[in-house]
N, C-alpha and C positions, 0 to 999 in steps of 0.2 A: 463551462465544462460540458462536454458532450457525453460523458460516461453515463451509464444507467444509474440515475440517482438512487433509485430504490435499492438496487443491488449493493451499491457502495455504502449506503446508509445502513443496510442490514449487516454487512460485514463489520462496520465500525461500531454499531450498537452492540453487536455480539461480543466484539473485542473489549468494549468498555465493561460489559457484564463480566467477562472473564477476568479482567483486571481487578474488579471489585472482589471477585471470588478469590483471586490470588492474594489480595491484601488480607482477607479473612483467614486464609490458610496460614499466612505468616503470623498473624496475631494468635492463631490457635496452635502455633509451633508444630505445624504438620511436617511430614516427611519431606526432605529436600528434593528427592527425585520426583515426587508428586507435584511439587511446586514448579520444578524445572519443566516437567511435561506440560503443565498448564501454560507456562510462559512460552514454550515453543508453539503451542496451539494458537496462542494469541498472536504471536509473530506471523504465523502462517496466514491468519485472517487479515492482518495489516498488509502483508505482501499481496494477497488477492485483491484487496481494495486498490493498492498502488498499481498493480498490473492492469486492472480494469481502466483506471484513469489514464495511464500512459498509453495503453492500446488505443483507446478512443482519441487521444491527442494525436497519435500517429495517423489514424484513419482520417481525421478531419483536418486539424491544423497543419500538420506536416504535409499531408497530401495536397491541400490547397496551396501551400507555399512552394510546392515542387516546381511550379512553373512561374512563380511570382518573383518579385525583386527581393523578398526577404527569405529566400530559399536557404542561403548559407546561414542565416541567423537561426532558423528552425533546426537545421542540421546540427549546428553547434550546441543548441539547447539539448538535443537528444544525446549528443556525445557526452555532455557534462552530467546529465542525469544517469546515463549508463555507467559512467565512471564512478559516481557515488554509490550505485547499486552493487558494483562488484568489489567494493572495498571491504 
């Protein structure tokens, strides 16, 4: 993985902390909108981590493959992951 490990780890650890907080909110029977807001914040962090990983994949792996024999394979990889992202 070529992505900035520290940055991705920070996003994921923060998301993990938010999930723990959301679980406590549910146990405490907190207001639904507050829980939903925290869920959206957690999803945003996960999306940032994913964006970082995919951007570096494109900068390194896909770029290197652009002139190689596995070019089509790397392009198909990106098409599949983009398809999953837009569902």
